[in-house]
C-alpha positions as CSV (number, residue, x, y, z in Angstrom):
1,M,-56.4,-9.2,39.2
2,K,-53.5,-6.9,38.4
3,P,-54.0,-4.8,35.3
4,Y,-50.9,-6.1,33.5
5,L,-52.1,-9.7,33.9
6,K,-55.4,-8.7,32.4
7,K,-53.6,-7.5,29.4
8,I,-51.6,-10.7,29.1
9,L,-54.7,-12.9,29.2
10,K,-56.2,-10.9,26.4
11,K,-53.4,-12.1,24.1
12,P,-53.9,-15.7,23.0
13,A,-50.1,-16.3,22.4
14,I,-49.2,-15.1,25.8
15,L,-52.1,-17.0,27.4
16,A,-50.8,-20.2,25.8
17,L,-47.3,-19.6,27.1
18,L,-48.7,-19.1,30.6
19,I,-50.6,-22.3,30.4
20,V,-47.5,-24.2,29.4
21,A,-45.5,-22.6,32.2
22,V,-48.1,-23.5,34.9
23,S,-48.4,-27.1,33.7
24,A,-44.6,-27.8,33.5
25,C,-42.4,-29.3,36.2
26,K,-41.5,-26.8,38.9
27,K,-37.7,-27.6,38.3
28,E,-37.8,-26.7,34.6
29,T,-36.6,-23.4,33.3
30,V,-39.9,-21.4,32.9
31,I,-39.9,-18.3,30.8
32,K,-42.5,-15.9,32.3
33,P,-43.5,-13.2,29.9
34,T,-44.4,-9.9,31.5
35,P,-45.8,-7.4,29.0
36,D,-44.0,-4.1,28.8
37,P,-45.6,-1.5,26.4
38,E,-42.2,0.1,26.0
39,V,-40.5,-2.9,24.4
40,K,-41.4,-3.9,20.8
41,T,-40.1,-6.4,18.3
42,S,-37.3,-4.6,16.5
43,P,-36.1,-4.8,12.9
44,V,-33.3,-7.3,12.2
45,K,-30.3,-5.1,11.5
46,G,-26.9,-6.4,10.4
47,K,-24.4,-7.0,7.7
48,I,-23.6,-10.0,5.6
49,D,-20.7,-10.4,3.1
50,G,-20.1,-6.6,3.3
51,K,-23.7,-5.6,2.7
52,D,-25.9,-3.9,5.3
53,F,-29.5,-4.9,5.7
54,N,-32.5,-3.7,7.9
55,I,-35.5,-6.1,7.9
56,P,-38.8,-4.6,9.2
57,Q,-41.1,-6.5,11.5
58,S,-43.2,-7.7,8.6
59,G,-40.2,-9.7,7.3
60,I,-39.5,-11.5,10.6
61,K,-41.1,-14.8,11.7
62,S,-40.3,-16.3,15.1
63,T,-41.4,-19.7,16.6
64,L,-40.8,-20.8,20.2
65,F,-40.6,-24.6,20.6
66,S,-41.8,-25.7,24.1
67,T,-43.0,-29.0,25.4
68,P,-44.6,-29.5,28.9
69,G,-42.2,-31.2,31.2
70,D,-39.2,-30.3,29.2
71,G,-37.3,-27.3,30.6
72,V,-35.3,-26.7,27.4
73,K,-36.9,-24.3,25.0
74,S,-35.8,-23.7,21.4
75,L,-36.3,-20.6,19.2
76,E,-36.3,-20.2,15.5
77,T,-36.3,-16.8,13.9
78,S,-36.2,-16.2,10.1
79,A,-35.7,-12.8,8.5
80,T,-36.5,-12.5,4.8
81,L,-33.8,-10.3,3.2
82,D,-35.3,-9.4,-0.2
83,A,-38.1,-10.0,-2.7
84,N,-36.2,-13.0,-4.1
85,G,-36.8,-15.0,-0.9
86,N,-33.2,-14.9,0.4
87,K,-33.1,-15.0,4.1
88,L,-31.3,-15.6,7.4
89,T,-32.6,-18.2,9.8
90,F,-31.4,-18.5,13.5
91,F,-32.2,-21.7,15.4
92,I,-31.3,-21.6,19.1
93,D,-31.4,-25.2,20.4
94,D,-31.3,-24.3,24.1
95,L,-32.8,-20.9,24.7
96,K,-31.1,-19.4,27.7
97,N,-28.9,-16.4,28.7
98,G,-25.3,-16.4,27.5
99,A,-23.1,-16.9,24.5
100,I,-23.2,-19.9,22.1
101,A,-20.1,-20.8,20.2
102,L,-20.7,-22.1,16.7
103,T,-18.5,-24.8,15.2
104,K,-18.7,-26.8,12.0
105,K,-19.7,-30.3,13.0
106,S,-17.8,-33.3,11.9
107,G,-19.0,-34.9,8.6
108,T,-20.4,-31.7,7.1
109,S,-19.7,-30.1,3.8
110,L,-19.3,-26.4,3.0
111,N,-20.3,-26.5,-0.7
112,P,-23.4,-24.4,-1.5
113,G,-26.5,-26.4,-2.0
114,T,-25.2,-29.3,0.1
115,K,-26.7,-30.1,3.4
116,T,-24.1,-28.8,5.9
117,I,-25.5,-29.4,9.4
118,K,-25.4,-33.0,10.6
119,V,-28.0,-33.9,13.2
120,N,-27.5,-37.2,15.1
121,A,-30.2,-39.4,16.5
122,G,-33.0,-36.9,15.9
123,T,-31.5,-34.3,18.2
124,S,-30.8,-30.8,17.0
125,Q,-28.1,-28.2,17.3
126,T,-27.9,-24.4,17.2
127,Y,-27.2,-23.1,13.7
128,V,-27.5,-20.1,11.5
129,Q,-28.5,-20.6,7.9
130,Y,-28.0,-18.1,5.0
131,F,-30.2,-19.0,2.0
132,N,-29.0,-17.1,-1.1
133,S,-29.7,-17.7,-4.8
134,G,-30.8,-21.2,-4.2
135,N,-27.8,-22.2,-2.1
136,A,-27.9,-22.9,1.7
137,Y,-24.8,-21.8,3.7
138,Y,-24.3,-22.6,7.4
139,A,-22.1,-20.6,9.8
140,L,-19.0,-22.6,10.5
141,S,-17.6,-20.4,13.4
142,G,-18.5,-17.4,15.5
143,S,-20.9,-16.8,18.3
144,I,-24.5,-15.9,19.2
145,T,-25.3,-14.1,22.4
146,I,-28.7,-14.4,24.0
147,T,-30.3,-12.0,26.5
148,I,-33.7,-13.0,28.0
149,T,-36.0,-11.0,30.2
150,D,-39.6,-11.6,31.3
151,T,-40.7,-9.6,28.2
152,Y,-38.3,-10.0,25.3
153,I,-35.3,-11.9,23.8
154,T,-32.4,-10.1,22.2
155,V,-30.1,-12.0,19.8
156,K,-26.7,-10.7,18.8
157,W,-24.4,-12.5,16.3
158,D,-20.9,-12.4,14.9
159,I,-20.4,-15.3,12.6
160,M,-18.4,-16.6,9.6
161,F,-19.5,-18.5,6.5
162,K,-17.6,-20.1,3.7
163,D,-18.6,-20.9,0.1
164,A,-17.5,-23.7,-2.3
165,A,-14.6,-21.6,-3.6
166,N,-13.3,-21.3,0.0
167,H,-14.3,-17.6,0.1
168,E,-15.0,-16.7,3.7
169,F,-17.6,-14.0,4.5
170,S,-18.9,-12.7,7.7
171,S,-22.2,-11.5,9.2
172,S,-23.0,-9.6,12.3
173,G,-26.0,-7.8,13.8
174,E,-28.8,-8.1,16.3
175,F,-32.6,-8.2,16.8
176,T,-35.1,-8.1,19.6
177,I,-38.4,-10.0,19.7
178,T,-41.1,-9.9,22.3
179,F,-42.8,-13.1,23.6
180,A,-46.0,-11.6,22.4
181,S,-44.7,-11.8,18.8
182,V,-43.8,-15.4,18.7
183,V,-45.7,-18.5,17.6
184,T,-45.5,-21.4,20.1
185,K,-45.2,-25.0,18.9
186,P,-44.3,-28.2,20.6
187,K,-40.7,-29.4,20.3
188,S,-41.7,-32.4,18.3
189,E,-42.2,-30.1,15.4
190,V,-38.5,-29.1,15.3
191,K,-37.2,-30.2,11.9
192,D,-33.6,-31.1,11.0
193,P,-32.8,-28.8,8.1
194,T,-30.0,-31.1,6.9
195,P,-30.7,-34.8,7.3
196,V,-27.7,-36.9,6.7
197,A,-27.6,-38.3,3.1
198,D,-25.7,-41.2,1.7
199,K,-24.3,-39.1,-1.1
200,P,-20.6,-38.4,-0.9
201,T,-19.4,-34.8,-0.5
202,I,-16.3,-32.9,-1.4
203,E,-15.4,-30.4,1.2
204,N,-11.9,-29.6,0.2
205,I,-9.0,-30.6,-2.1
206,A,-5.4,-29.9,-1.4
207,P,-3.4,-28.7,-3.2
208,T,-5.7,-27.1,-5.8
209,K,-3.1,-27.1,-8.5
210,G,-0.3,-29.4,-9.5
211,R,1.2,-31.7,-12.2
212,T,0.6,-35.2,-13.4
213,G,1.6,-37.7,-10.8
214,D,1.2,-35.3,-7.8
215,T,-0.7,-36.5,-4.8
216,V,-4.0,-34.7,-3.9
217,S,-6.0,-35.0,-0.7
218,I,-9.8,-35.0,-1.0
219,T,-11.8,-34.6,2.2
220,G,-15.6,-35.0,2.7
221,V,-18.0,-37.7,4.0
222,N,-19.5,-41.0,2.9
223,Y,-16.4,-42.4,1.1
224,S,-15.7,-46.1,1.1
225,S,-12.6,-47.3,2.9
226,T,-12.2,-49.8,0.0
227,P,-10.4,-47.8,-2.7
228,A,-11.9,-49.9,-5.5
229,D,-15.4,-48.6,-4.5
230,D,-14.4,-45.0,-4.9
231,L,-14.2,-43.3,-8.3
232,V,-12.4,-40.0,-8.6
233,K,-12.1,-38.0,-11.8
234,F,-10.2,-34.9,-12.7
235,N,-12.2,-33.1,-15.3
236,G,-13.5,-36.4,-16.5
237,V,-10.3,-38.4,-16.4
238,N,-10.0,-41.3,-13.9
239,A,-7.5,-40.9,-11.1
240,E,-5.6,-43.6,-9.2
241,I,-6.7,-43.9,-5.5
242,I,-3.7,-44.4,-3.2
243,S,-5.7,-44.7,0.1
244,A,-9.2,-44.3,1.3
245,T,-11.1,-43.7,4.6
246,A,-14.7,-42.6,5.2
247,T,-13.7,-39.0,5.1
248,K,-10.5,-38.8,3.1
249,L,-9.2,-40.0,-0.2
250,M,-5.5,-39.7,-1.4
251,V,-5.3,-39.8,-5.2
252,K,-2.7,-39.2,-8.0
253,V,-3.3,-36.5,-10.5
254,P,-4.0,-38.5,-13.8
255,A,-2.0,-38.1,-17.0
256,G,-4.0,-36.6,-19.9
257,G,-6.2,-34.6,-17.6
258,S,-6.8,-30.9,-17.8
259,T,-7.9,-28.0,-15.6
260,G,-11.5,-28.6,-14.4
261,T,-13.6,-29.9,-11.5
262,V,-12.8,-32.9,-9.3
263,S,-15.7,-35.4,-8.9
264,V,-16.3,-38.4,-6.5
265,K,-18.7,-41.3,-6.9
266,V,-19.0,-44.2,-4.4
267,K,-20.4,-47.4,-5.8
268,N,-23.8,-46.5,-7.2
269,S,-24.1,-43.1,-5.5
270,E,-24.7,-39.8,-7.1
271,V,-21.7,-37.9,-8.4
272,A,-20.4,-35.2,-6.0
273,T,-18.6,-32.4,-7.7
274,G,-15.9,-30.3,-6.0
275,P,-13.6,-27.4,-6.5
276,T,-11.5,-26.8,-9.6
277,F,-8.0,-28.4,-9.9
278,T,-5.6,-26.5,-12.0
279,Y,-3.1,-28.5,-14.1
280,I,0.4,-27.0,-14.1
281,Q,2.2,-27.8,-17.4
282,A,5.9,-28.4,-17.3
283,A,7.9,-25.2,-17.8
284,T,10.7,-24.7,-20.3
285,F,13.7,-22.3,-20.2
286,T,14.5,-21.2,-23.7
287,S,16.8,-18.2,-23.3
288,F,17.6,-15.0,-21.5
289,A,18.6,-11.5,-22.6
290,P,20.8,-9.5,-22.5
291,A,23.6,-12.1,-22.2
292,S,25.5,-9.8,-19.9
293,A,24.4,-7.3,-17.2
294,K,25.5,-5.9,-13.9
295,A,24.0,-6.4,-10.5
296,G,20.7,-4.4,-10.2
297,D,20.0,-4.6,-14.0
298,T,16.9,-6.3,-15.3
299,I,17.1,-9.3,-17.7
300,V,14.3,-11.1,-19.5
301,V,14.0,-14.9,-19.2
302,T,12.0,-16.5,-22.0
303,G,10.3,-19.9,-22.1
304,T,6.9,-21.5,-21.7
305,N,4.4,-22.4,-18.9
306,F,5.7,-19.8,-16.4
307,S,3.4,-18.8,-13.6
308,T,1.9,-15.3,-14.0
309,T,2.3,-14.9,-10.2
310,P,5.9,-13.6,-9.9
311,A,6.6,-15.3,-6.6
312,D,5.9,-18.7,-8.1
313,N,8.9,-18.4,-10.4
314,V,12.3,-18.7,-8.6
315,V,15.4,-17.6,-10.6
316,H,18.9,-18.3,-9.2
317,F,22.2,-16.9,-10.4
318,T,25.5,-18.6,-9.9
319,G,27.6,-17.1,-7.1
320,P,31.1,-17.5,-5.8
321,Q,32.1,-21.1,-4.8
322,N,28.9,-22.4,-6.5
323,N,26.6,-20.6,-4.1
324,L,23.3,-19.5,-5.5
325,F,21.8,-16.0,-5.3
326,T,18.1,-15.4,-5.9
327,G,17.1,-12.8,-8.5
328,T,13.9,-10.7,-7.9
329,V,11.1,-11.5,-10.4
330,I,9.4,-8.1,-10.9
331,A,7.0,-9.1,-13.7
332,A,5.7,-12.4,-15.1
333,T,3.8,-13.7,-18.1
334,A,3.3,-17.3,-19.3
335,T,6.4,-16.9,-21.6
336,Q,8.6,-14.1,-20.1
337,L,10.0,-13.2,-16.7
338,Q,11.6,-9.9,-15.9
339,V,14.4,-10.6,-13.3
340,V,16.7,-8.2,-11.4
341,V,20.2,-9.5,-11.2
342,P,21.1,-9.9,-7.5
343,Q,24.1,-8.6,-5.7
344,G,26.7,-11.4,-5.3
345,A,26.0,-13.0,-8.7
346,V,29.0,-13.9,-10.9
347,T,29.4,-15.2,-14.4
348,G,27.7,-18.7,-14.7
349,K,24.5,-20.5,-15.3
350,I,21.0,-19.3,-14.5
351,Y,18.6,-21.7,-12.9
352,L,14.7,-21.6,-13.0
353,T,12.1,-23.3,-10.9
354,V,8.4,-22.8,-11.6
355,N,5.8,-23.7,-9.0
356,S,8.3,-25.9,-7.1
357,G,8.8,-28.0,-10.2
358,T,11.9,-29.4,-11.8
359,K,15.0,-27.1,-11.8
360,L,15.8,-25.9,-15.3
361,T,19.2,-24.7,-16.3
362,S,20.2,-22.1,-18.9
363,A,21.9,-23.4,-22.0
364,T,24.5,-20.6,-21.9
365,D,26.3,-18.7,-19.2
366,F,25.2,-15.4,-17.9
367,T,28.1,-12.8,-17.9
368,L,28.2,-10.4,-15.0
369,V,29.4,-6.9,-15.9
370,V,31.6,-5.3,-13.2
371,P,30.9,-1.6,-13.2
372,S,33.7,0.8,-13.8
373,P,34.9,3.1,-11.0
374,T,32.5,5.8,-12.3
375,N,29.5,3.5,-11.9
376,G,27.9,4.6,-15.2
377,W,28.7,8.3,-14.9
378,T,30.7,10.2,-17.5
379,Q,33.1,12.8,-16.3
380,V,32.9,16.3,-17.8
381,D,36.3,17.8,-18.8
382,L,36.4,20.4,-16.1
383,T,37.7,20.5,-12.5
384,V,36.9,23.3,-10.0
385,S,39.3,23.6,-7.2
386,P,38.8,23.7,-4.2
387,Q,35.1,24.1,-3.1
388,T,32.4,22.9,-0.8
389,G,28.8,23.1,-2.1
390,I,27.6,24.2,-5.5
391,M,24.9,26.6,-6.6
392,S,23.4,26.0,-10.1
393,A,20.6,26.7,-12.5
394,A,19.6,25.5,-15.9
395,S,17.3,26.6,-18.7
396,G,17.1,24.9,-22.1
397,S,20.6,24.0,-23.1
398,R,22.2,26.5,-20.8
399,I,23.8,25.9,-17.4
400,F,25.3,28.2,-14.8
401,F,27.0,27.1,-11.6
402,T,29.2,28.6,-9.0
403,N,31.2,27.3,-6.0
404,G,28.8,27.6,-3.0
405,K,31.1,28.6,-0.2
406,T,33.3,31.4,-1.6
407,G,31.4,32.2,-4.8
408,R,34.5,33.3,-6.6
409,N,33.9,31.4,-9.8
410,L,30.9,31.5,-12.3
411,Y,30.9,28.8,-15.0
412,Y,28.6,28.8,-18.0
413,S,27.7,26.2,-20.7
414,S,25.5,26.8,-23.7
415,D,25.8,23.3,-25.1
416,K,24.1,21.1,-22.5
417,G,27.3,20.7,-20.4
418,L,29.6,19.6,-23.2
419,T,31.9,22.6,-22.4
420,F,32.1,25.1,-19.6
421,N,33.7,28.6,-19.4
422,N,34.5,30.7,-16.4
423,V,32.5,33.9,-16.9
424,F,33.1,35.4,-13.5
425,N,34.9,38.4,-15.0
426,S,31.9,39.1,-17.2
427,L,29.9,40.2,-14.1
428,P,29.6,44.1,-14.3
429,L,30.6,44.4,-10.6
430,T,33.8,45.2,-8.7
431,K,35.7,41.9,-8.5
432,D,37.9,42.5,-5.5
433,T,35.3,41.6,-2.9
434,L,32.6,40.1,-5.2
435,K,31.0,36.9,-4.2
436,V,28.1,35.0,-5.9
437,N,25.3,34.0,-3.6
438,F,22.5,32.5,-5.6
439,I,21.5,31.7,-9.2
440,V,18.0,31.2,-10.4
441,A,16.4,30.8,-13.9
442,D,13.0,32.0,-15.0
443,G,12.9,30.2,-18.3
444,N,14.5,32.9,-20.4
445,Y,17.0,34.7,-18.2
446,F,19.2,33.9,-15.3
447,Y,19.4,36.1,-12.2
448,I,22.6,36.0,-10.2
449,T,22.5,37.6,-6.7
450,T,25.8,38.7,-5.1
451,N,27.0,40.6,-2.1
452,L,27.3,43.7,-4.4
453,G,24.0,43.5,-6.3
454,V,21.9,41.5,-8.8
455,V,22.9,40.7,-12.4
456,K,20.5,39.5,-15.1
457,T,21.9,37.6,-18.1
458,D,21.0,35.4,-21.0
459,G,24.4,33.8,-20.9
460,T,25.9,36.4,-23.2
461,V,25.0,39.8,-22.0
462,F,25.3,40.6,-18.3
463,T,23.3,43.6,-16.9
464,K,23.4,44.9,-13.4
465,L,19.9,45.6,-12.1
466,I,19.1,48.9,-10.2
467,V,17.2,47.5,-7.3
468,N,17.6,50.4,-5.0
469,P,19.1,53.6,-6.5
470,N,20.1,54.8,-3.0
471,L,21.9,51.5,-2.3
472,P,23.4,50.5,-5.7
473,N,25.6,47.8,-4.2
474,L,22.9,46.2,-2.0
475,G,23.5,42.5,-1.7
476,F,21.0,39.7,-1.5
477,N,21.0,36.2,-0.2
478,G,17.9,34.9,-1.9
479,I,15.7,35.5,-5.0
480,V,12.5,34.3,-6.6
481,A,12.1,34.8,-10.3
482,K,9.0,33.8,-12.2
483,S,8.5,35.0,-15.8
484,D,8.8,38.8,-15.6
485,K,8.3,38.9,-11.8
486,V,11.4,39.2,-9.6
487,Y,11.2,39.2,-5.8
488,L,14.1,40.1,-3.4
489,L,14.4,40.5,0.3
490,S,17.0,42.3,2.4
491,G,16.3,42.8,6.0
492,Q,13.0,44.6,6.4
493,S,12.9,45.8,2.8
494,Y,11.0,43.9,0.2
495,Y,11.6,44.5,-3.5
496,I,9.4,43.4,-6.4
497,S,9.8,43.9,-10.2
498,L,6.9,43.2,-12.6
499,N,9.0,43.9,-15.7
500,G,11.9,41.5,-15.5
501,G,14.1,43.7,-13.3
502,T,13.8,47.0,-15.3
503,S,12.4,48.7,-12.3
504,F,11.6,47.7,-8.7
505,Q,9.1,48.8,-6.1
506,V,10.3,48.8,-2.5
507,K,7.9,47.8,0.4
508,N,8.2,47.2,4.1
509,A,8.3,43.5,4.9
510,S,7.0,41.9,8.1
511,L,9.4,39.2,9.1
512,G,7.3,37.6,11.8
513,G,9.9,38.2,14.5
514,A,13.0,37.4,12.5
515,T,15.7,40.0,11.9
516,R,16.8,38.4,8.6
517,L,15.6,35.8,6.2
518,D,17.8,34.0,3.7
519,H,17.4,31.7,0.7
520,I,13.9,32.6,-0.5
521,A,12.1,29.9,-2.5
522,S,8.5,29.4,-3.8
523,D,6.2,26.7,-4.9
524,G,5.4,26.3,-8.6
525,G,2.3,28.5,-8.6
526,G,3.9,31.3,-6.5
527,K,1.3,31.0,-3.8
528,Y,3.7,30.0,-1.0
529,F,7.1,31.6,-0.4
530,Y,9.6,30.0,2.0
531,A,12.8,31.2,3.8
532,I,15.2,30.4,6.6
533,D,16.2,32.5,9.6
534,P,19.9,31.8,9.8
535,T,20.0,33.1,13.4
536,S,17.3,31.0,14.9
537,N,17.3,28.2,12.3
538,K,13.6,28.5,12.0
539,F,11.5,27.9,8.9
540,Y,9.2,30.7,7.6
541,R,6.3,30.9,5.2
542,S,4.7,33.8,3.3
543,T,1.3,33.7,1.5
544,D,1.6,37.2,-0.1
545,Q,4.7,36.8,-2.2
546,G,7.2,37.7,0.5
547,Q,5.7,40.8,2.2
548,T,4.5,39.1,5.4
549,W,6.2,36.1,7.0
550,L,5.2,33.8,9.8
551,V,7.2,31.0,11.4
552,T,5.9,27.5,10.6
553,T,5.2,24.9,13.3
554,G,7.3,22.2,11.7
555,T,10.3,21.0,13.7
556,T,13.5,21.7,11.8
557,G,17.2,22.0,12.8
558,T,20.5,23.6,11.9
559,Y,21.0,25.0,8.3
560,F,24.6,25.2,7.2
561,L,24.3,28.1,4.8
562,N,27.6,29.7,5.7
563,E,29.4,26.4,4.8
564,G,28.3,26.6,1.2
565,Y,25.4,24.2,1.4
566,K,22.8,26.4,-0.3
567,N,20.8,24.0,-2.4
568,I,19.0,22.9,0.8
569,L,15.5,24.2,0.0
570,S,13.2,23.4,-2.9
571,A,9.5,23.8,-3.2
572,P,8.0,23.7,-6.8
573,A,5.7,20.8,-5.9
574,Y,6.1,19.8,-2.3
575,T,8.5,21.5,0.2
576,Y,11.9,19.9,0.7
577,A,14.5,21.1,3.2
578,I,17.8,19.8,4.3
579,F,18.8,20.4,7.9
580,S,20.7,18.7,10.8
581,T,19.0,17.9,14.1
582,S,22.5,18.2,15.7
583,A,25.2,20.7,15.1
584,Q,27.1,18.5,12.7
585,I,27.1,18.8,8.9
586,A,27.5,15.0,8.7
587,D,24.0,14.8,10.3
588,N,22.3,16.7,7.4
589,R,19.1,14.8,6.4
590,L,16.4,15.5,3.8
591,Y,12.9,16.2,5.0
592,Q,9.7,16.6,3.1
593,S,6.6,18.7,4.0
594,R,3.2,18.4,2.3
595,G,1.7,20.9,4.8
596,Q,3.6,24.0,3.7
597,G,6.3,23.6,6.4
598,D,4.0,22.8,9.4
599,V,5.0,19.2,9.4
600,F,8.3,17.7,8.2
601,V,8.9,14.0,7.6
602,K,12.4,12.5,7.1
603,V,12.9,11.2,3.5
604,S,16.3,9.4,4.1
605,D,18.7,8.4,6.8
606,E,21.7,9.1,4.7
607,Q,23.7,12.3,4.7
608,V,22.2,14.7,2.0
609,N,23.9,17.9,0.8
610,V,21.6,19.0,-2.0
611,V,18.0,18.7,-3.2
612,K,16.4,19.8,-6.5
613,Q,13.0,19.6,-8.1
614,W,11.8,19.9,-11.7
615,G,8.1,19.2,-12.0
616,D,7.5,15.6,-11.0
617,Y,11.3,14.9,-10.7
618,V,13.0,15.2,-7.3
619,A,16.7,14.4,-6.9
620,Y,18.9,14.5,-3.8
621,G,22.4,13.4,-3.1
622,G,25.3,12.9,-0.8
623,T,27.3,9.7,-1.0
624,S,24.8,8.4,-3.6
625,F,22.3,9.9,-6.1
626,S,18.6,9.3,-5.5
627,L,16.0,10.2,-8.1
628,S,12.1,10.3,-8.1
629,N,9.8,10.8,-11.0
630,D,6.6,10.9,-9.0
631,V,7.1,14.0,-6.8
632,G,9.0,12.1,-4.1
633,N,6.6,9.2,-3.5
634,S,9.3,6.8,-4.4
635,Y,13.0,7.0,-5.1
636,K,15.6,4.9,-6.9
637,K,19.2,5.1,-5.6
638,Y,22.2,5.1,-7.9
639,T,25.8,4.6,-6.9
640,I,28.2,7.5,-7.9
641,P,31.9,7.5,-8.8
642,Q,34.1,6.0,-6.1
643,G,35.5,8.4,-3.5
644,A,33.0,11.2,-4.6
645,T,30.4,13.1,-2.5
646,I,27.7,15.1,-4.2
647,A,27.8,18.9,-3.6
648,G,25.4,20.0,-6.3
649,I,22.9,18.6,-8.8
650,E,21.5,20.0,-12.1
651,R,19.3,18.7,-14.9
652,V,19.2,19.5,-18.7
653,D,16.5,17.5,-20.5
654,N,17.1,13.9,-19.4
655,I,20.7,14.4,-18.5
656,F,21.6,14.8,-14.8
657,F,24.8,16.5,-13.7
658,I,26.3,15.9,-10.3
659,F,29.0,18.2,-8.9
660,C,31.2,16.0,-6.6
661,T,33.9,16.8,-4.1
662,T,36.8,14.4,-4.1
663,S,38.4,12.8,-1.1
664,G,39.8,15.5,1.1
665,G,37.7,18.2,-0.6
666,Q,40.5,19.4,-2.7
667,S,38.5,19.7,-6.0
668,V,35.1,19.4,-7.6
669,K,34.6,17.0,-10.5
670,I,31.5,17.1,-12.7
671,Y,29.8,13.9,-13.9
672,K,26.7,13.4,-16.1
673,R,24.4,10.6,-16.8
674,A,21.2,10.2,-18.8
675,F,18.0,8.8,-17.1
């Protein structure tokens, strides 16, 4: 006798299986176990309802049901999940290679604790049972895949359960058992885990919320087709039955009922309890405020019994020719709705519908406010003519700005922009060829770079800084000022002052291949400096305060510095840059980088001329004004005065100033608005 057969015969379970196989009909499917010392019963590994489990061999029990003369074998494997006795049970009705699709059988219920697999005429069916906290759930969909060899059986599953609250949860995993590990029993011992009962069940109600008089469908089994035999209650209140079949009841929601469970009783049966039905009380529309607003504003609608789900409340505004325009409900409580007035609305009634109920009408008319041509912006009594692009800086109540292209004016306000004066002649530099390039503020002082040197001022006293004694009129196109530290760059020369510009140290700068870098900017902490090469239009970064520069890998484009658009780079929090991917200024777009310039992502598809940052606030503009108070994660867009295009932006406290060119670019008008 062959050695492996000797080993088989030493195992009683294997021997019994061999005896069954020999005595069975030759045409039946015979499973011939062949021992393989390398294959062992594995743990049951898987996941259910989002939780992983790993059941050792000691927690697994398998039974093979086999009857001589019957070629169909069945397998039952149970895995105990925890010390509380919760477990998964797999019953394979016809054990053979292949996939088995699970379906919920007709006449079953999905409520926990209710028998959910219906077995007809003593036959069985493949099922997966999940026993948890005293409730038995059965898989209603999915598949089980069986792999059988002469030695072992592998079961893989991917299935779906549902509880009484209609919450679906999944399970998946696999296990392997050897034939040597199973107990063999005759098929006559297969037990139906869910014998059919006469008790009615409630599998589903639809809808699950409504009003008195609404029609509700109840589905399950064991109903009487005679409506008088069926008793349905909504939280204890009898409901009128409209029609009845063995599996479906149509009923009216009773008056006087309240939110609670639905129950069904058929003649003298036990009471079956189903899901909760929520009563919707009739809404009322009391008032709205303010009585007048413009499109885009938010009004508050007051009443009772509103849905706390905004989408369930539909608010319509009167439009031209009695058309209706839907407002956006942005917040909802049981008594108040916050609604955004839609574009297209006109003066007229407001209409409210809650949960598809009766349409309610406001007692008074809503008055639409038509915005003035300035769209909420107030013009400052100053006009600068003619310019393209504005450079500006603010500190406290003080503001400086200059025309970005020619730099031949310098305006100053000490009273938060109420009045401005041209202080260009106060600059201690020769005026004939003087041109202002950049303005920055460090909290106490302003630094003004020009083509003839650098000036420091508090708004009253203007002092020329001696940056390089050998080149007293050396000009600069960019500056970084932080407290008493001032950084300047000109060609290969790098200048730094640690005492607010009283004296400067000069060092050689490594420009990373560039011959010139313009428009130096830095992040809020001063770790990263950024600049633009106007020749190659490449974006550069420095990590040592401007001494060494390397080109970034982020794709950029054309920077129109020479056209006066100098507020195109900002980096206190994240890095923002404005550039064109073509050679047209009209194609200027705003891009953001959260990787220090190595990756740029477009912020907007509209033309943008200026970007500014103040802590968490980011503002940009072109033909409109956009503002963020969360470091650019989201923006709100505001219209600007008609015919205007933004060329500069500044902020003092909560007041924002926009410097706008007019049609034809003949002048710059200044507008302000509080946010």
